ChimeraX commands (.cxc) that place a marker at each C-alpha (Angstrom):
marker #1 position -1.84,15.28,-21.01 radius 0.5
marker #1 position -1.62,13.17,-24.32 radius 0.5
marker #1 position -3.29,9.86,-24.68 radius 0.5
marker #1 position 0.01,8.16,-24.70 radius 0.5
marker #1 position 1.01,9.74,-21.47 radius 0.5
marker #1 position -2.09,8.60,-19.88 radius 0.5
marker #1 position -1.51,5.07,-21.07 radius 0.5
marker #1 position 1.94,5.04,-19.84 radius 0.5
marker #1 position 0.94,6.48,-16.31 radius 0.5
marker #1 position -1.70,3.68,-16.06 radius 0.5
marker #1 position 0.82,0.95,-17.00 radius 0.5
marker #1 position 3.20,2.36,-14.47 radius 0.5
marker #1 position 0.58,2.37,-11.68 radius 0.5
marker #1 position -0.59,-1.06,-12.52 radius 0.5
marker #1 position 3.09,-2.44,-12.28 radius 0.5
marker #1 position 3.38,-0.94,-8.91 radius 0.5
marker #1 position -0.15,-2.24,-7.84 radius 0.5
marker #1 position 0.73,-5.73,-9.05 radius 0.5
marker #1 position 4.18,-5.92,-7.82 radius 0.5
marker #1 position 3.93,-4.24,-4.50 radius 0.5
marker #1 position 0.70,-5.18,-3.23 radius 0.5
marker #1 position -0.71,-7.99,-5.32 radius 0.5
marker #1 position -4.42,-7.49,-5.12 radius 0.5
marker #1 position -4.36,-4.61,-2.67 radius 0.5
marker #1 position -4.40,-1.01,-4.11 radius 0.5
marker #1 position -1.82,1.59,-3.64 radius 0.5
marker #1 position -3.79,4.77,-2.80 radius 0.5
marker #1 position -2.62,8.30,-2.76 radius 0.5
marker #1 position -4.34,11.35,-1.13 radius 0.5
marker #1 position -3.59,14.99,-1.26 radius 0.5
marker #1 position -5.38,17.57,1.01 radius 0.5
marker #1 position -5.55,21.34,0.68 radius 0.5
marker #1 position -3.76,23.17,3.61 radius 0.5
marker #1 position -7.22,24.52,4.77 radius 0.5
marker #1 position -8.33,20.86,5.26 radius 0.5
marker #1 position -5.32,19.87,7.07 radius 0.5
marker #1 position -5.43,22.67,9.41 radius 0.5
marker #1 position -9.32,22.44,9.92 radius 0.5
marker #1 position -9.75,25.97,8.52 radius 0.5
marker #1 position -12.22,24.48,6.19 radius 0.5
marker #1 position -14.46,21.54,7.27 radius 0.5
marker #1 position -16.47,19.49,4.72 radius 0.5
marker #1 position -19.80,18.41,6.25 radius 0.5
marker #1 position -22.02,18.42,3.30 radius 0.5
marker #1 position -21.31,17.71,-0.46 radius 0.5
marker #1 position -22.98,17.37,-3.74 radius 0.5
marker #1 position -22.07,14.27,-5.76 radius 0.5
marker #1 position -21.74,15.08,-9.46 radius 0.5
marker #1 position -22.57,12.15,-12.00 radius 0.5
marker #1 position -19.62,9.94,-12.15 radius 0.5
marker #1 position -17.90,9.17,-15.49 radius 0.5
marker #1 position -16.14,5.89,-15.43 radius 0.5
marker #1 position -15.24,4.12,-18.67 radius 0.5
marker #1 position -14.36,0.30,-18.82 radius 0.5
marker #1 position -13.15,-1.67,-21.81 radius 0.5
marker #1 position -12.98,-5.48,-22.52 radius 0.5
marker #1 position -9.58,-6.71,-23.47 radius 0.5
marker #1 position -9.86,-9.66,-25.74 radius 0.5
marker #1 position -7.48,-11.51,-28.18 radius 0.5
marker #1 position -8.79,-8.97,-30.79 radius 0.5
marker #1 position -7.98,-5.98,-28.73 radius 0.5
marker #1 position -9.88,-3.63,-26.51 radius 0.5
marker #1 position -13.60,-3.39,-26.99 radius 0.5
marker #1 position -15.90,-0.75,-25.65 radius 0.5
marker #1 position -18.47,-1.53,-22.94 radius 0.5
marker #1 position -21.06,1.21,-22.83 radius 0.5
marker #1 position -23.67,-0.45,-20.59 radius 0.5
marker #1 position -21.16,-1.76,-18.25 radius 0.5
marker #1 position -19.47,1.60,-18.11 radius 0.5
marker #1 position -22.81,3.35,-17.21 radius 0.5
marker #1 position -23.42,0.76,-14.56 radius 0.5
marker #1 position -19.98,1.08,-13.07 radius 0.5
marker #1 position -20.20,4.85,-13.11 radius 0.5
marker #1 position -23.45,4.64,-11.04 radius 0.5
marker #1 position -22.09,2.16,-8.74 radius 0.5
marker #1 position -18.78,4.15,-8.22 radius 0.5
marker #1 position -20.92,7.33,-7.27 radius 0.5
marker #1 position -23.10,5.24,-4.91 radius 0.5
marker #1 position -20.02,3.67,-3.20 radius 0.5
marker #1 position -18.45,7.05,-2.68 radius 0.5
marker #1 position -21.77,8.32,-1.35 radius 0.5
marker #1 position -21.76,5.40,1.20 radius 0.5
marker #1 position -18.08,5.73,2.25 radius 0.5
marker #1 position -18.41,9.29,2.86 radius 0.5
marker #1 position -21.69,9.07,4.72 radius 0.5
marker #1 position -20.71,6.01,6.82 radius 0.5
marker #1 position -17.00,6.43,7.44 radius 0.5
marker #1 position -16.71,10.26,7.58 radius 0.5
marker #1 position -20.32,11.20,8.57 radius 0.5
marker #1 position -20.65,13.58,5.58 radius 0.5
marker #1 position -23.98,14.37,4.30 radius 0.5
marker #1 position -24.18,13.75,0.51 radius 0.5
marker #1 position -26.90,14.88,-1.99 radius 0.5
marker #1 position -26.82,14.36,-5.79 radius 0.5
marker #1 position -26.44,17.27,-8.17 radius 0.5
marker #1 position -29.98,16.78,-9.38 radius 0.5
marker #1 position -31.31,17.77,-5.91 radius 0.5
marker #1 position -29.87,21.19,-6.01 radius 0.5
marker #1 position -32.37,24.12,-5.91 radius 0.5
marker #1 position -32.24,25.29,-9.40 radius 0.5
marker #1 position -34.34,23.20,-11.90 radius 0.5
marker #1 position -34.72,22.80,-15.65 radius 0.5
marker #1 position -32.35,23.39,-18.51 radius 0.5
marker #1 position -30.35,26.03,-16.71 radius 0.5
marker #1 position -29.24,23.64,-13.99 radius 0.5
marker #1 position -28.48,20.97,-16.51 radius 0.5
marker #1 position -26.18,23.23,-18.37 radius 0.5
marker #1 position -24.53,24.30,-15.16 radius 0.5
marker #1 position -23.75,20.79,-14.11 radius 0.5
marker #1 position -22.59,19.86,-17.56 radius 0.5
marker #1 position -20.38,23.02,-17.82 radius 0.5
marker #1 position -18.68,22.23,-14.47 radius 0.5
marker #1 position -18.12,18.53,-15.42 radius 0.5
marker #1 position -16.26,19.73,-18.37 radius 0.5
marker #1 position -14.21,22.31,-16.36 radius 0.5
marker #1 position -13.25,19.50,-14.04 radius 0.5
marker #1 position -12.33,17.31,-17.09 radius 0.5
marker #1 position -10.03,20.18,-18.33 radius 0.5
marker #1 position -8.42,20.72,-14.94 radius 0.5
marker #1 position -7.99,16.94,-14.14 radius 0.5
marker #1 position -4.81,16.37,-16.42 radius 0.5
marker #1 position -3.03,19.31,-14.61 radius 0.5
marker #1 position -3.84,17.66,-11.28 radius 0.5
marker #1 position -2.76,14.34,-12.29 radius 0.5
marker #1 position 0.52,15.66,-13.50 radius 0.5
marker #1 position 1.44,17.49,-10.19 radius 0.5
marker #1 position -0.84,16.01,-7.66 radius 0.5
marker #1 position 1.24,17.21,-4.73 radius 0.5
marker #1 position 0.44,20.65,-5.69 radius 0.5
marker #1 position -3.01,20.13,-4.09 radius 0.5
marker #1 position -1.26,20.31,-0.74 radius 0.5
marker #1 position -0.04,23.69,-1.84 radius 0.5
marker #1 position -3.50,24.94,-2.78 radius 0.5
marker #1 position -2.53,25.66,-6.35 radius 0.5
marker #1 position -5.63,24.21,-8.13 radius 0.5
marker #1 position -9.08,25.91,-8.36 radius 0.5
marker #1 position -12.10,25.82,-10.72 radius 0.5
marker #1 position -12.86,29.58,-9.72 radius 0.5
marker #1 position -15.79,31.08,-7.82 radius 0.5
marker #1 position -18.00,30.38,-11.04 radius 0.5
marker #1 position -18.88,27.28,-8.99 radius 0.5
marker #1 position -21.50,29.52,-7.41 radius 0.5
marker #1 position -23.38,29.25,-10.67 radius 0.5
marker #1 position -24.32,25.66,-9.63 radius 0.5
marker #1 position -26.85,27.49,-7.28 radius 0.5
marker #1 position -26.31,24.69,-4.48 radius 0.5
marker #1 position -27.91,24.76,-1.12 radius 0.5
marker #1 position -26.19,27.27,1.20 radius 0.5
marker #1 position -25.06,24.70,3.52 radius 0.5
marker #1 position -23.17,22.62,0.82 radius 0.5
marker #1 position -19.39,22.82,1.45 radius 0.5
marker #1 position -18.07,20.94,-1.53 radius 0.5
marker #1 position -18.65,19.31,-4.74 radius 0.5
marker #1 position -17.38,15.78,-5.45 radius 0.5
marker #1 position -16.19,14.89,-9.06 radius 0.5
marker #1 position -15.62,11.21,-9.93 radius 0.5
marker #1 position -13.80,9.98,-12.98 radius 0.5
marker #1 position -12.22,6.58,-13.77 radius 0.5
marker #1 position -11.20,3.85,-16.22 radius 0.5
marker #1 position -10.99,0.05,-16.08 radius 0.5
marker #1 position -10.29,-3.02,-17.94 radius 0.5
marker #1 position -11.96,-6.39,-17.98 radius 0.5
marker #1 position -10.20,-9.39,-19.40 radius 0.5
marker #1 position -11.82,-12.04,-21.46 radius 0.5
marker #1 position -11.24,-15.60,-20.39 radius 0.5
marker #1 position -9.03,-16.18,-23.51 radius 0.5
marker #1 position -7.00,-13.11,-22.65 radius 0.5
marker #1 position -6.73,-14.18,-19.14 radius 0.5
marker #1 position -5.44,-17.60,-20.07 radius 0.5
marker #1 position -3.01,-16.07,-22.57 radius 0.5
marker #1 position -1.67,-13.71,-20.03 radius 0.5
marker #1 position -1.17,-16.54,-17.44 radius 0.5
marker #1 position 0.67,-18.75,-20.15 radius 0.5
marker #1 position 2.77,-16.05,-21.79 radius 0.5
marker #1 position 2.86,-13.18,-19.42 radius 0.5
marker #1 position 2.83,-9.58,-20.22 radius 0.5
marker #1 position 0.20,-6.92,-20.50 radius 0.5
marker #1 position -1.67,-5.16,-17.69 radius 0.5
marker #1 position -4.20,-7.21,-15.60 radius 0.5
marker #1 position -7.77,-6.35,-15.02 radius 0.5
marker #1 position -8.21,-3.20,-13.04 radius 0.5
marker #1 position -10.06,-0.15,-11.96 radius 0.5
marker #1 position -8.48,3.33,-11.61 radius 0.5
marker #1 position -10.45,6.23,-10.07 radius 0.5
marker #1 position -9.72,9.95,-9.96 radius 0.5
marker #1 position -11.81,11.82,-7.36 radius 0.5
marker #1 position -11.72,15.57,-6.65 radius 0.5
marker #1 position -13.41,17.38,-4.00 radius 0.5
marker #1 position -13.83,21.13,-4.77 radius 0.5
marker #1 position -14.95,24.03,-2.51 radius 0.5
marker #1 position -18.51,24.86,-3.29 radius 0.5
marker #1 position -17.84,28.62,-2.55 radius 0.5
marker #1 position -14.43,29.41,-4.22 radius 0.5
marker #1 position -13.71,26.49,-6.34 radius 0.5
marker #1 position -10.41,25.49,-4.56 radius 0.5
marker #1 position -9.60,21.69,-4.93 radius 0.5
marker #1 position -9.79,20.63,-1.46 radius 0.5
marker #1 position -8.83,16.91,-1.90 radius 0.5
marker #1 position -7.72,14.70,-4.65 radius 0.5
marker #1 position -7.44,10.93,-4.49 radius 0.5
marker #1 position -6.81,8.12,-6.95 radius 0.5
marker #1 position -7.84,4.90,-5.52 radius 0.5
marker #1 position -7.25,1.79,-7.61 radius 0.5
marker #1 position -7.65,-2.00,-7.55 radius 0.5
marker #1 position -6.65,-5.01,-9.47 radius 0.5
marker #1 position -9.35,-7.32,-10.75 radius 0.5
marker #1 position -12.61,-7.32,-12.82 radius 0.5
marker #1 position -13.99,-3.89,-12.38 radius 0.5
marker #1 position -17.51,-4.86,-13.36 radius 0.5
marker #1 position -17.89,-7.17,-10.48 radius 0.5
marker #1 position -15.88,-5.15,-7.79 radius 0.5
marker #1 position -18.08,-4.30,-4.82 radius 0.5
marker #1 position -16.21,-5.10,-1.64 radius 0.5
marker #1 position -12.86,-4.25,-3.32 radius 0.5
marker #1 position -14.14,-1.00,-4.60 radius 0.5
marker #1 position -15.61,-0.06,-1.12 radius 0.5
marker #1 position -12.17,-1.00,0.55 radius 0.5
marker #1 position -10.31,0.98,-2.12 radius 0.5
marker #1 position -12.48,3.95,-1.53 radius 0.5
marker #1 position -12.08,3.78,2.26 radius 0.5
marker #1 position -8.35,3.88,1.85 radius 0.5
marker #1 position -8.60,6.67,-0.69 radius 0.5
marker #1 position -10.51,8.94,1.82 radius 0.5
marker #1 position -8.55,7.81,4.93 radius 0.5
marker #1 position -6.88,11.19,5.42 radius 0.5
marker #1 position -10.16,13.17,4.98 radius 0.5
marker #1 position -11.09,14.47,8.47 radius 0.5
marker #1 position -14.27,12.79,9.84 radius 0.5
marker #1 position -17.08,15.01,10.92 radius 0.5
marker #1 position -17.62,14.71,14.59 radius 0.5
marker #1 position -21.10,13.48,15.50 radius 0.5
marker #1 position -22.69,14.76,18.68 radius 0.5
marker #1 position -23.28,11.98,21.19 radius 0.5
marker link #1:1,2 radius 0.2
marker link #1:2,3 radius 0.2
marker link #1:3,4 radius 0.2
marker link #1:4,5 radius 0.2
marker link #1:5,6 radius 0.2
marker link #1:6,7 radius 0.2
marker link #1:7,8 radius 0.2
marker link #1:8,9 radius 0.2
marker link #1:9,10 radius 0.2
marker link #1:10,11 radius 0.2
marker link #1:11,12 radius 0.2
marker link #1:12,13 radius 0.2
marker link #1:13,14 radius 0.2
marker link #1:14,15 radius 0.2
marker link #1:15,16 radius 0.2
marker link #1:16,17 radius 0.2
marker link #1:17,18 radius 0.2
marker link #1:18,19 radius 0.2
marker link #1:19,20 radius 0.2
marker link #1:20,21 radius 0.2
marker link #1:21,22 radius 0.2
marker link #1:22,23 radius 0.2
marker link #1:23,24 radius 0.2
marker link #1:24,25 radius 0.2
marker link #1:25,26 radius 0.2
marker link #1:26,27 radius 0.2
marker link #1:27,28 radius 0.2
marker link #1:28,29 radius 0.2
marker link #1:29,30 radius 0.2
marker link #1:30,31 radius 0.2
marker link #1:31,32 radius 0.2
marker link #1:32,33 radius 0.2
marker link #1:33,34 radius 0.2
marker link #1:34,35 radius 0.2
marker link #1:35,36 radius 0.2
marker link #1:36,37 radius 0.2
marker link #1:37,38 radius 0.2
marker link #1:38,39 radius 0.2
marker link #1:39,40 radius 0.2
marker link #1:40,41 radius 0.2
marker link #1:41,42 radius 0.2
marker link #1:42,43 radius 0.2
marker link #1:43,44 radius 0.2
marker link #1:44,45 radius 0.2
marker link #1:45,46 radius 0.2
marker link #1:46,47 radius 0.2
marker link #1:47,48 radius 0.2
marker link #1:48,49 radius 0.2
marker link #1:49,50 radius 0.2
marker link #1:50,51 radius 0.2
marker link #1:51,52 radius 0.2
marker link #1:52,53 radius 0.2
marker link #1:53,54 radius 0.2
marker link #1:54,55 radius 0.2
marker link #1:55,56 radius 0.2
marker link #1:56,57 radius 0.2
marker link #1:57,58 radius 0.2
marker link #1:58,59 radius 0.2
marker link #1:59,60 radius 0.2
marker link #1:60,61 radius 0.2
marker link #1:61,62 radius 0.2
marker link #1:62,63 radius 0.2
marker link #1:63,64 radius 0.2
marker link #1:64,65 radius 0.2
marker link #1:65,66 radius 0.2
marker link #1:66,67 radius 0.2
marker link #1:67,68 radius 0.2
marker link #1:68,69 radius 0.2
marker link #1:69,70 radius 0.2
marker link #1:70,71 radius 0.2
marker link #1:71,72 radius 0.2
marker link #1:72,73 radius 0.2
marker link #1:73,74 radius 0.2
marker link #1:74,75 radius 0.2
marker link #1:75,76 radius 0.2
marker link #1:76,77 radius 0.2
marker link #1:77,78 radius 0.2
marker link #1:78,79 radius 0.2
marker link #1:79,80 radius 0.2
marker link #1:80,81 radius 0.2
marker link #1:81,82 radius 0.2
marker link #1:82,83 radius 0.2
marker link #1:83,84 radius 0.2
marker link #1:84,85 radius 0.2
marker link #1:85,86 radius 0.2
marker link #1:86,87 radius 0.2
marker link #1:87,88 radius 0.2
marker link #1:88,89 radius 0.2
marker link #1:89,90 radius 0.2
marker link #1:90,91 radius 0.2
marker link #1:91,92 radius 0.2
marker link #1:92,93 radius 0.2
marker link #1:93,94 radius 0.2
marker link #1:94,95 radius 0.2
marker link #1:95,96 radius 0.2
marker link #1:96,97 radius 0.2
marker link #1:97,98 radius 0.2
marker link #1:98,99 radius 0.2
marker link #1:99,100 radius 0.2
marker link #1:100,101 radius 0.2
marker link #1:101,102 radius 0.2
marker link #1:102,103 radius 0.2
marker link #1:103,104 radius 0.2
marker link #1:104,105 radius 0.2
marker link #1:105,106 radius 0.2
marker link #1:106,107 radius 0.2
marker link #1:107,108 radius 0.2
marker link #1:108,109 radius 0.2
marker link #1:109,110 radius 0.2
marker link #1:110,111 radius 0.2
marker link #1:111,112 radius 0.2
marker link #1:112,113 radius 0.2
marker link #1:113,114 radius 0.2
marker link #1:114,115 radius 0.2
marker link #1:115,116 radius 0.2
marker link #1:116,117 radius 0.2
marker link #1:117,118 radius 0.2
marker link #1:118,119 radius 0.2
marker link #1:119,120 radius 0.2
marker link #1:120,121 radius 0.2
marker link #1:121,122 radius 0.2
marker link #1:122,123 radius 0.2
marker link #1:123,124 radius 0.2
marker link #1:124,125 radius 0.2
marker link #1:125,126 radius 0.2
marker link #1:126,127 radius 0.2
marker link #1:127,128 radius 0.2
marker link #1:128,129 radius 0.2
marker link #1:129,130 radius 0.2
marker link #1:130,131 radius 0.2
marker link #1:131,132 radius 0.2
marker link #1:132,133 radius 0.2
marker link #1:133,134 radius 0.2
marker link #1:134,135 radius 0.2
marker link #1:135,136 radius 0.2
marker link #1:136,137 radius 0.2
marker link #1:137,138 radius 0.2
marker link #1:138,139 radius 0.2
marker link #1:139,140 radius 0.2
marker link #1:140,141 radius 0.2
marker link #1:141,142 radius 0.2
marker link #1:142,143 radius 0.2
marker link #1:143,144 radius 0.2
marker link #1:144,145 radius 0.2
marker link #1:145,146 radius 0.2
marker link #1:146,147 radius 0.2
marker link #1:147,148 radius 0.2
marker link #1:148,149 radius 0.2
marker link #1:149,150 radius 0.2
marker link #1:150,151 radius 0.2
marker link #1:151,152 radius 0.2
marker link #1:152,153 radius 0.2
marker link #1:153,154 radius 0.2
marker link #1:154,155 radius 0.2
marker link #1:155,156 radius 0.2
marker link #1:156,157 radius 0.2
marker link #1:157,158 radius 0.2
marker link #1:158,159 radius 0.2
marker link #1:159,160 radius 0.2
marker link #1:160,161 radius 0.2
marker link #1:161,162 radius 0.2
marker link #1:162,163 radius 0.2
marker link #1:163,164 radius 0.2
marker link #1:164,165 radius 0.2
marker link #1:165,166 radius 0.2
marker link #1:166,167 radius 0.2
marker link #1:167,168 radius 0.2
marker link #1:168,169 radius 0.2
marker link #1:169,170 radius 0.2
marker link #1:170,171 radius 0.2
marker link #1:171,172 radius 0.2
marker link #1:172,173 radius 0.2
marker link #1:173,174 radius 0.2
marker link #1:174,175 radius 0.2
marker link #1:175,176 radius 0.2
marker link #1:176,177 radius 0.2
marker link #1:177,178 radius 0.2
marker link #1:178,179 radius 0.2
marker link #1:179,180 radius 0.2
marker link #1:180,181 radius 0.2
marker link #1:181,182 radius 0.2
marker link #1:182,183 radius 0.2
marker link #1:183,184 radius 0.2
marker link #1:184,185 radius 0.2
marker link #1:185,186 radius 0.2
marker link #1:186,187 radius 0.2
marker link #1:187,188 radius 0.2
marker link #1:188,189 radius 0.2
marker link #1:189,190 radius 0.2
marker link #1:190,191 radius 0.2
marker link #1:191,192 radius 0.2
marker link #1:192,193 radius 0.2
marker link #1:193,194 radius 0.2
marker link #1:194,195 radius 0.2
marker link #1:195,196 radius 0.2
marker link #1:196,197 radius 0.2
marker link #1:197,198 radius 0.2
marker link #1:198,199 radius 0.2
marker link #1:199,200 radius 0.2
marker link #1:200,201 radius 0.2
marker link #1:201,202 radius 0.2
marker link #1:202,203 radius 0.2
marker link #1:203,204 radius 0.2
marker link #1:204,205 radius 0.2
marker link #1:205,206 radius 0.2
marker link #1:206,207 radius 0.2
marker link #1:207,208 radius 0.2
marker link #1:208,209 radius 0.2
marker link #1:209,210 radius 0.2
marker link #1:210,211 radius 0.2
marker link #1:211,212 radius 0.2
marker link #1:212,213 radius 0.2
marker link #1:213,214 radius 0.2
marker link #1:214,215 radius 0.2
marker link #1:215,216 radius 0.2
marker link #1:216,217 radius 0.2
marker link #1:217,218 radius 0.2
marker link #1:218,219 radius 0.2
marker link #1:219,220 radius 0.2
marker link #1:220,221 radius 0.2
marker link #1:221,222 radius 0.2
marker link #1:222,223 radius 0.2
marker link #1:223,224 radius 0.2
marker link #1:224,225 radius 0.2
marker link #1:225,226 radius 0.2
marker link #1:226,227 radius 0.2
marker link #1:227,228 radius 0.2
marker link #1:228,229 radius 0.2
marker link #1:229,230 radius 0.2
marker link #1:230,231 radius 0.2
marker link #1:231,232 radius 0.2
marker link #1:232,233 radius 0.2
view
């Protein structure tokens, strides 16, 4: 997917967000048939390091926000962990807690981050194909050397935009241009065969660097269709 196509997609989604629901996100979720039929149950997952990039849109144009992007990446991963744990009763661990240690494990984690980055544009182009079980990262996922009881791996990507006060005032007066926003792309991949079990792209309108409750609510809606793990009374 070209950079221009991604920008156009973001603009289209933001128009829908702003027009249809104001400050409320429009979420989409796509589940693999094995999840819908309960053939596969997700009870324990590994959360891979999130990669969320945010820019500041000023009157001079977009400006990078490296520190804020790092902070938002960590916050997004933490929010995903909390929602899966509290709402779905899914046990979560970080990739760094996997059995293998040292340079080999770091390489494997980085390699599968890249593999997901390469697959993501294809998923975004035909998201409904997740429901047909057509996306997989292959059984090389076993190279991550995860705990045997781990069912799936969670990948988190995203992009956002913060508006300066000047750009906000200009937008209110003149109109045009996307508002401040955050868009996430989250994939859950089977830890044994690499099949994409779930894809969801929760989004919110507003300053992504200060979104806490809005981020949590967007994620709750984004994982709404994911079956909850039954907890013994």
